[in-house]
ROTORBA-28972 format. One record per residue (C-alpha): residue number from 0; residue in one letter; chain; x, y, z. Coordinates in steps of 0.001 Angstrom, whole numbers. Each point is the difference from the previous one (the first is absolute). Example, Ala and Ser with C-alpha at 12.3 -4.5 7.8 and 13.67 -1.06 7.14 Angstrom:
<tidos>
<tido 0 A A <12300 -4500 7800>>
<tido 1 S A <1370 3440 -660>>
</tidos>
This chain:
<tidos>
<tido 0 M A <-25320 -33804 63436>>
<tido 1 T A <888 3496 -1103>>
<tido 2 S A <2266 1318 -2734>>
<tido 3 V A <1861 3168 962>>
<tido 4 P A <3114 1913 -1083>>
<tido 5 A A <3029 -2016 1040>>
<tido 6 N A <1639 2783 1959>>
<tido 7 A A <-3064 185 2267>>
<tido 8 I A <530 -3497 1374>>
<tido 9 G A <1759 -608 3277>>
<tido 10 T A <1988 3224 235>>
<tido 11 G A <3353 -677 1596>>
<tido 12 G A <-215 -3761 -354>>
<tido 13 T A <928 -2814 -2349>>
<tido 14 Y A <-2668 -1823 -1914>>
<tido 15 G A <-352 -3472 -1370>>
<tido 16 G A <2978 -1640 1676>>
<tido 17 V A <357 -3755 -560>>
<tido 18 E A <1640 -1855 2853>>
<tido 19 G A <3415 -1422 -844>>
<tido 20 R A <739 2335 -2923>>
<tido 21 E A <780 3691 -287>>
<tido 22 I A <-3121 719 -2015>>
<tido 23 S A <-2477 2808 275>>
<tido 24 A A <-2886 1308 -2036>>
<tido 25 A A <1167 3560 662>>
<tido 26 A A <766 1841 -3219>>
<tido 27 S A <2976 1831 1462>>
<tido 28 Q A <1908 -3157 869>>
<tido 29 S A <2306 -1559 -2559>>
<tido 30 R A <1405 -3518 202>>
<tido 31 I A <3188 1041 -1780>>
<tido 32 K A <2963 -1380 1932>>
<tido 33 V A <2941 2407 232>>
<tido 34 T A <3532 -1079 943>>
<tido 35 Q A <3177 2062 140>>
<tido 36 V A <2613 -2052 -1828>>
<tido 37 S A <3000 2281 543>>
<tido 38 G A <944 3364 1432>>
<tido 39 S A <231 1644 3386>>
<tido 40 T A <-2436 -1200 2671>>
<tido 41 G A <1433 1861 3004>>
<tido 42 G A <111 3628 1069>>
<tido 43 K A <-2381 2692 -1152>>
<tido 44 L A <-1709 -818 -3279>>
<tido 45 G A <-2302 2060 -2191>>
<tido 46 T A <-2295 -270 -3014>>
<tido 47 L A <1049 1257 -3418>>
<tido 48 S A <-1660 2917 -1764>>
<tido 49 S A <-359 -407 -3762>>
<tido 50 T A <1793 2591 -2136>>
<tido 51 D A <-2924 -254 -2443>>
<tido 52 M A <-2768 1969 1685>>
<tido 53 N A <-2562 -1489 -2400>>
<tido 54 W A <865 -3619 777>>
<tido 55 E A <-2275 -1994 2251>>
<tido 56 P A <-460 -3760 435>>
<tido 57 P A <-3364 -1430 -1145>>
<tido 58 P A <-2820 1163 2296>>
<tido 59 C A <-1534 -3483 58>>
<tido 60 W A <195 -3485 -1454>>
<tido 61 Y A <-1638 -3428 375>>
<tido 62 E A <1322 -2839 2148>>
<tido 63 P A <-1075 -3576 809>>
<tido 64 L A <-1626 -144 3421>>
<tido 65 F A <-2067 -3125 688>>
<tido 66 T A <68 -3599 -1088>>
<tido 67 P A <-3520 -1481 -307>>
<tido 68 E A <375 -1614 3424>>
<tido 69 Q A <1181 3246 1612>>
<tido 70 L A <-2827 2000 -1528>>
<tido 71 K A <-2526 -2551 1280>>
<tido 72 T A <1429 320 3521>>
<tido 73 F A <-26 3775 -162>>
<tido 74 A A <-3479 318 -1484>>
<tido 75 E A <-1673 -2407 2398>>
<tido 76 T A <1776 926 3240>>
<tido 77 N A <688 3726 -418>>
<tido 78 G A <-1612 1674 -2974>>
<tido 79 N A <1037 3567 813>>
<tido 80 G A <2479 1374 -2494>>
<tido 81 Q A <750 1638 -3289>>
<tido 82 V A <-1118 -1730 -3167>>
<tido 83 S A <1661 2755 -2046>>
<tido 84 I A <2134 3018 783>>
<tido 85 R A <-2997 2263 524>>
<tido 86 Q A <-2741 -2441 942>>
<tido 87 G A <-390 -1958 3221>>
<tido 88 W A <-2451 -2764 842>>
<tido 89 I A <-1268 -340 3560>>
<tido 90 G A <-1412 -3370 944>>
<tido 91 S A <531 -3488 -1375>>
<tido 92 Q A <-3088 -87 -2202>>
<tido 93 L A <1345 2354 -2681>>
<tido 94 W A <3152 -2120 -236>>
<tido 95 T A <-1781 -3336 -78>>
<tido 96 D A <-2615 1287 -2464>>
<tido 97 H A <2655 1033 -2503>>
<tido 98 F A <2860 -2434 512>>
<tido 99 R A <-1945 -3108 1029>>
<tido 100 D A <-3508 269 -1420>>
<tido 101 E A <799 1521 -3432>>
<tido 102 K A <-1984 3176 557>>
<tido 103 D A <1088 2991 -2036>>
<tido 104 A A <1324 3037 1879>>
<tido 105 N A <171 3704 -741>>
<tido 106 N A <3206 1968 -287>>
<tido 107 Y A <-1255 3410 1097>>
<tido 108 F A <3098 2148 -448>>
<tido 109 G A <1474 1256 -3240>>
<tido 110 T A <-2114 -1417 -2812>>
<tido 111 P A <-2923 -1924 1570>>
<tido 112 S A <-92 -3586 -1213>>
<tido 113 T A <-1400 -3397 883>>
<tido 114 V A <2548 -2688 827>>
<tido 115 Q A <-846 -3669 -494>>
<tido 116 G A <74 -2128 3137>>
<tido 117 Y A <2007 -3128 804>>
<tido 118 K A <-1035 -3528 942>>
<tido 119 N A <1182 -1295 3365>>
<tido 120 Y A <3074 2282 111>>
<tido 121 N A <1552 -1870 -2953>>
<tido 122 L A <965 -2794 2393>>
<tido 123 G A <1992 -2683 -1796>>
<tido 124 K A <1547 2477 -2424>>
<tido 125 K A <3614 1132 86>>
<tido 126 G A <411 3731 245>>
<tido 127 Y A <-707 3089 2061>>
<tido 128 F A <-2558 2715 492>>
<tido 129 W A <1702 3308 -746>>
<tido 130 H A <-755 3472 1356>>
<tido 131 G A <1208 3559 -457>>
<tido 132 V A <2690 1419 2269>>
<tido 133 A A <847 3673 487>>
<tido 134 P A <2508 1381 2520>>
<tido 135 D A <-2077 3186 124>>
<tido 136 V A <-3571 -479 -1197>>
<tido 137 N A <-801 3682 390>>
<tido 138 S A <2732 996 -2469>>
<tido 139 I A <-1683 -1835 -2892>>
<tido 140 D A <-1897 2568 -2059>>
<tido 141 D A <-1597 -2506 -2366>>
<tido 142 T A <-2435 -2101 2040>>
<tido 143 K A <13 -2682 -2718>>
<tido 144 L A <3696 -788 477>>
<tido 145 C A <540 -3412 1618>>
<tido 146 N A <-3620 -2 1169>>
<tido 147 R A <-1204 -3326 -1410>>
<tido 148 L A <-1866 -2178 2450>>
<tido 149 M A <2160 -2849 1250>>
<tido 150 F A <441 -2306 -2995>>
<tido 151 W A <1319 -3441 -883>>
<tido 152 Q A <3264 -734 -1797>>
<tido 153 N A <1330 -3457 -805>>
<tido 154 A A <3269 -1025 1640>>
<tido 155 G A <3070 1232 -1854>>
<tido 156 D A <-1905 2650 -1974>>
<tido 157 I A <260 3768 313>>
<tido 158 P A <-3262 1896 -634>>
<tido 159 D A <-457 1584 -3415>>
<tido 160 D A <-498 3428 1504>>
<tido 161 P A <1909 3293 -368>>
<tido 162 N A <411 85 3788>>
<tido 163 A A <1325 -3533 298>>
<tido 164 P A <3366 -154 1776>>
<tido 165 T A <3241 -298 -1949>>
<tido 166 A A <3631 -367 974>>
<tido 167 E A <341 3762 -460>>
<tido 168 T A <-2882 537 2444>>
<tido 169 L A <2052 -1876 2579>>
<tido 170 A A <3130 1964 -930>>
<tido 171 D A <-1885 3253 591>>
<tido 172 Y A <-1319 -1347 3288>>
<tido 173 A A <3521 -995 1073>>
<tido 174 Y A <1287 3488 -907>>
<tido 175 K A <-2204 1476 2723>>
<tido 176 K A <1441 -2523 2485>>
<tido 177 V A <3678 778 -647>>
<tido 178 K A <1675 1330 3142>>
<tido 179 V A <3360 1767 -283>>
<tido 180 P A <2420 1260 2667>>
<tido 181 E A <8 3631 1003>>
<tido 182 T A <2614 2173 -1683>>
<tido 183 A A <2349 752 2913>>
<tido 184 V A <3013 1493 -1794>>
<tido 185 E A <3458 405 1511>>
<tido 186 L A <1187 3613 277>>
<tido 187 K A <3375 1604 681>>
<tido 188 P A <-55 2297 1861>>
<tido 189 T A <-2850 -1620 1888>>
<tido 190 A A <-1470 2468 2468>>
<tido 191 K A <723 3350 -1609>>
<tido 192 S A <1120 995 -3479>>
<tido 193 T A <2043 3079 -798>>
<tido 194 V A <-686 2702 -2575>>
<tido 195 N A <1974 -541 -3228>>
<tido 196 L A <1481 -3311 1129>>
<tido 197 P A <-1446 -3181 -1536>>
<tido 198 T A <-2050 -2494 1971>>
<tido 199 W A <750 -3508 -1215>>
<tido 200 V A <-2966 -2324 -425>>
<tido 201 W A <207 -3752 -459>>
<tido 202 L A <-1655 -3339 633>>
<tido 203 D A <2123 -3045 703>>
<tido 204 K A <-262 -3036 -2242>>
<tido 205 G A <-2523 -2519 1204>>
<tido 206 T A <-2220 2702 1497>>
<tido 207 F A <-2407 -431 -2884>>
<tido 208 Q A <-843 -3301 -1604>>
<tido 209 D A <-2486 -1059 -2633>>
<tido 210 V A <-3414 -648 1533>>
<tido 211 K A <-2034 -2789 -1580>>
<tido 212 V A <-3622 -706 912>>
<tido 213 R A <-1945 -3003 -1268>>
<tido 214 A A <-3794 0 -342>>
<tido 215 E A <-2005 -3185 -639>>
<tido 216 L A <-3734 -429 -455>>
<tido 217 P A <-1005 -3427 1365>>
<tido 218 D A <-1867 -2421 -2252>>
<tido 219 T A <934 1864 -3214>>
<tido 220 N A <3674 -801 -693>>
<tido 221 L A <502 3757 -354>>
<tido 222 W A <3090 1537 1575>>
<tido 223 A A <2304 2971 -401>>
<tido 224 E A <3216 1244 1547>>
<tido 225 T A <558 3746 152>>
<tido 226 T A <3585 1167 488>>
<tido 227 A A <1065 3456 1201>>
<tido 228 K A <3632 874 -781>>
<tido 229 P A <1622 3144 1454>>
<tido 230 V A <1496 2072 -2814>>
<tido 231 A A <581 3565 1253>>
<tido 232 L A <-9 2329 2983>>
<tido 233 H A <-1435 3510 -395>>
<tido 234 L A <948 2791 2401>>
<tido 235 N A <-2220 2986 679>>
<tido 236 P A <2015 2311 2293>>
<tido 237 G A <-2994 2000 1228>>
<tido 238 T A <1244 3371 -1255>>
<tido 239 E A <933 1702 -3264>>
<tido 240 D A <3184 1381 1577>>
<tido 241 V A <1927 -3150 -745>>
<tido 242 Q A <2164 -1875 -2484>>
<tido 243 T A <-618 -3720 -489>>
<tido 244 F A <2331 -2697 -1281>>
<tido 245 P A <-815 -1047 -2617>>
<tido 246 A A <-1878 3137 -1055>>
<tido 247 S A <-3225 -1956 -572>>
<tido 248 G A <17 -1282 3559>>
<tido 249 D A <-249 -3561 -1366>>
<tido 250 C A <2698 -2282 1364>>
<tido 251 E A <204 -3268 -1912>>
<tido 252 I A <471 -3303 1719>>
<tido 253 N A <3459 -1483 -463>>
<tido 254 A A <654 -3480 -1343>>
<tido 255 D A <519 -1367 3525>>
<tido 256 G A <-3333 1367 1212>>
<tido 257 S A <1414 3021 1811>>
<tido 258 I A <-869 3627 -685>>
<tido 259 G A <2601 2756 -11>>
<tido 260 T A <3346 -339 1745>>
<tido 261 P A <627 21 3760>>
<tido 262 Y A <1824 3043 1337>>
<tido 263 S A <3654 -459 891>>
<tido 264 T A <2344 2243 1965>>
<tido 265 G A <1373 2647 -2315>>
<tido 266 D A <-3053 106 -2260>>
<tido 267 A A <-1437 3202 1473>>
<tido 268 D A <912 2163 -3006>>
<tido 269 K A <-682 -2630 -2641>>
<tido 270 T A <-3168 -276 -2076>>
<tido 271 P A <-2050 -3021 1084>>
<tido 272 P A <-1570 -2236 -2663>>
<tido 273 C A <-3225 269 2005>>
<tido 274 G A <-513 2925 2321>>
<tido 275 I A <-1090 3539 789>>
<tido 276 R A <1690 3371 466>>
<tido 277 Y A <-2197 2405 1941>>
<tido 278 L A <575 3664 -858>>
<tido 279 K A <-1923 1595 2860>>
<tido 280 A A <-196 -704 3735>>
<tido 281 T A <-3223 -1166 1593>>
<tido 282 N A <-8 2553 2850>>
<tido 283 G A <-2045 -2127 2356>>
<tido 284 T A <-2462 -1548 -2460>>
<tido 285 P A <1392 -3221 -1473>>
<tido 286 Y A <-377 -920 -3640>>
<tido 287 R A <-2049 -3129 -699>>
<tido 288 L A <2215 -2315 -2024>>
<tido 289 S A <-2018 -2665 -1789>>
<tido 290 A A <1537 -3113 -1497>>
<tido 291 S A <-2077 -2212 -2272>>
<tido 292 V A <1046 -3251 -1616>>
<tido 293 T A <-1449 -885 -3383>>
<tido 294 W A <-906 -3658 -404>>
<tido 295 Q A <-342 -1547 -3459>>
<tido 296 I A <-2939 -2429 -70>>
<tido 297 T A <-241 -3068 -2223>>
<tido 298 W A <-2107 -3135 152>>
<tido 299 E A <-228 -3539 -1343>>
<tido 300 G A <-2867 -2399 320>>
<tido 301 S A <-1791 -3165 -1013>>
<tido 302 G A <-180 -889 -3663>>
<tido 303 G A <3294 1719 -809>>
<tido 304 T A <-1461 3451 578>>
<tido 305 G A <1894 2982 1299>>
<tido 306 G A <875 3627 -543>>
<tido 307 D A <637 3333 1656>>
<tido 308 L A <-2036 1986 2493>>
<tido 309 P A <458 3688 867>>
<tido 310 D A <3023 831 2117>>
<tido 311 G A <-636 517 3693>>
<tido 312 T A <1559 2392 2497>>
<tido 313 F A <355 114 3745>>
<tido 314 E A <1055 3181 1770>>
<tido 315 T A <1245 935 3450>>
<tido 316 T A <965 3394 1411>>
<tido 317 Q A <2404 1246 2640>>
<tido 318 D A <1010 3361 1458>>
<tido 319 M A <3172 1670 -1282>>
<tido 320 N A <1588 2806 2012>>
<tido 321 V A <2541 2117 -1853>>
<tido 322 Q A <2509 2274 1751>>
<tido 323 E A <2121 2868 -1300>>
<tido 324 I A <3626 -821 -809>>
<tido 325 Q A <1249 2238 2797>>
<tido 326 A A <-1503 -2364 2542>>
<tido 327 I A <2718 -2594 -616>>
<tido 328 N A <2963 2452 124>>
<tido 329 R A <-341 1007 3635>>
</tidos>
């Protein structure tokens, strides 16, 4: 029968689970369902980094958690869990007092306030009790954000609250779940480059495909699909003693989904559409060639919504040894 900060309850465990449904009263757990609709699912995959260093998804939002019947079961059989992001109730009495017996409760964090109680868990009504969700509670500077005590919302309605979820909230959430393949570029020569001779760089068509991730918030009719489309490959040779092709180091993706052009016999003295010419040997310490693919991010969602999100990048590196030209004339 004690009210304590939510993050002090049951460290390392899950709180408020209701048998038969993936529900918890833990503030860090979202019910958003994420599905990869298209894109690579095999091999080594990685998470995108936003090109906009100032962009971050919302730190928190509200979600439906309990039906009246589920809240009754939780309150009367468990009673240990978070009633808001930063406030936990230990013991059934606090829950039954507020949600069954209409007793007002205090919201201690942010701006202190008294919250009116409910009668018999709103049994017989259609709707859900909502709560705040935050992937990282400790990153929220404003303790008032998403910190309302668990509250009632009629079925089919979205709360009139600045932190209520939207389709764009789900699009942002899906962005963080996009997994893209590692950037393993083809090189010619493969093991060792030669000073002043170009190294051809390419990616075969089909290596990179659009990646689409769908996010749905149950019991809200809210959904969004976030699509990552590969648009360019950037080469960073790992040294200033180099010439890149094109000069910017940005190799555009061709219409068929490939990047650059594969090396063919007789191309050694030609200029590659995507490649590198090292001007100085490595002398035992390899250069670190990094290749990063830029992914253009768009989204569409419920209610005809949609738009753009910041581009994302994923980078991999590999060693490049460069020999003097004399080494191939002996």
